[in-house]
C-alpha positions, 0 to 999 in steps of 0.5 A, spaced: 300 116 203 295 113 208 289 117 206 291 115 199 291 108 201 284 109 204 281 111 197 283 106 193 277 103 190 279 097 185 283 091 185 287 094 179 289 101 183 290 097 189 295 092 186 298 097 182 300 101 188 302 095 192 307 093 187 310 100 187 310 099 195 313 092 195 320 095 192 320 100 198 318 095 203 325 094 207 326 101 207 319 103 210 319 097 215 325 100 218 323 108 218 320 111 224 315 114 220 314 110 213 313 103 218 306 106 218 304 105 211 306 098 212 302 097 218 296 101 214 297 096 208 297 090 213 290 092 216 287 095 210 288 090 205 287 082 204 292 077 205 292 076 197 293 083 196 299 084 201 303 077 199 308 081 195 310 085 201 310 079 206 314 076 201 319 082 201 319 082 209 320 074 209 326 075 204 329 080 208 327 077 215 333 078 219 335 085 216 328 087 218 328 083 225 334 087 227 331 094 226 328 098 232 322 099 227 322 093 223 321 088 229 315 091 230 313 091 223 315 083 222 311 081 228 305 085 225 307 081 218 306 074 222 300 076 225 296 078 219 300 073 214 296 066 212 298 059 210 304 058 206 307 065 207 306 065 215 309 059 215 315 062 211 316 068 216 316 063 222 321 058 219 326 064 217 325 067 224 326 060 227 332 058 223 335 065 225 333 064 232 340 064 236 342 070 233 336 074 233 335 072 241 341 075 243 340 082 239 337 088 242 331 088 237 331 081 234 329 078 241 322 081 241 321 077 235 323 071 237 319 072 244 313 074 240 313 067 236 313 063 243 308 067 246 303 065 240 303 058 244 303 054 237 306 048 239 310 046 232 313 053 232 315 053 239 318 046 238 322 049 231 325 055 236 327 050 241 330 045 236 334 051 234 336 054 241 338 047 244 345 047 246 345 054 247 341 056 253 347 057 257 350 062 253 343 065 252 342 065 259 348 070 260 346 074 255 342 081 257 337 079 251 337 072 250 336 071 258 329 074 256 328 069 251 330 063 255 325 065 260 319 065 255 321 058 252 320 055 259 314 059 260 311 057 253 313 050 253 310 043 255 312 039 261 318 035 257 320 041 254 321 045 260 325 039 263 330 039 257 331 046 258 332 046 265 337 040 265 341 043 260 342 049 264 343 046 271 348 040 268 352 045 265 359 046 268 357 054 268 351 053 273 354 057 278 356 062 273 349 063 271 347 063 279 351 069 280 350 073 273 346 079 273 342 076 267 342 069 269 340 069 276 333 071 273 333 065 268 335 060 275 329 064 278 324 062 273 327 055 272 325 054 280 318 057 278 317 053 272 319 046 275 315 046 282 312 040 284 317 036 280 323 031 282 327 036 277 326 042 282 328 038 288 335 036 284 335 044 282 334 046 289 340 041 292 345 044 286 343 051 288 345 049 296 351 046 294 353 053 292 351 056 298 358 059 300 358 062 294 351 065 293 349 068 300 353 074 300 353 075 292 348 080 290 345 076 284 346 069 288 342 072 294 336 073 289 336 066 287 337 064 294 331 068 296 326 063 292 328 057 296 328 061 303 321 060 304 323 052 306 323 051 313 329 049 316 333 052 310 339 052 315 339 045 317 338 043 309 344 047 307 348 043 312 345 037 310 347 038 303 354 041 304 355 035 309 353 030 303 357 033 298 363 032 302 362 024 303 
């Protein structure tokens, strides 16, 4: 099939073959072998020629995104699409970003969009994920998305994400969680130099008795143990919290 695609010479030939492939788009996208045919089309033909395939991918976005092979195809479709079709793909992914973020394969698609660093795309995803950052932080796949959100967001956006996490009653759970602790470490990293960072450190130290001997809590503490006189600081925080 790939060799045949290379020998299409006229617009009519290309249009005829792609019209047939359009009906197989979902099946091929989810096939370990068949996906290579879709990749070949995306690389070899123009956006206009591929628009029917791209529309099929957008229509079945979630089904394709949650497949081991399909998630790779979807990322390539976003890369090769243009204009309204690219916008449609991005919107479909953003609207379903909470579900996709917690999925073993779907999370890679959300992360890919965040890594593109397009402000309005990032903003659309953050708008959907807002209010879910704690739940995502406690999820194996979602935790990676939260870290990408902090890494690829602007200053105010990072502050909003971190505030949502540290002001939640489950903050200690996050610090002790096998996935959440990595989110907390990233929050410390991306908030450095701000008042929020100092506030977060103080909150972490308030939980020191529950963290210093905890296998995951210890990892978070190591990120602030570079501070001089940490022991004295812990005592001060604990003393202040009992006033």
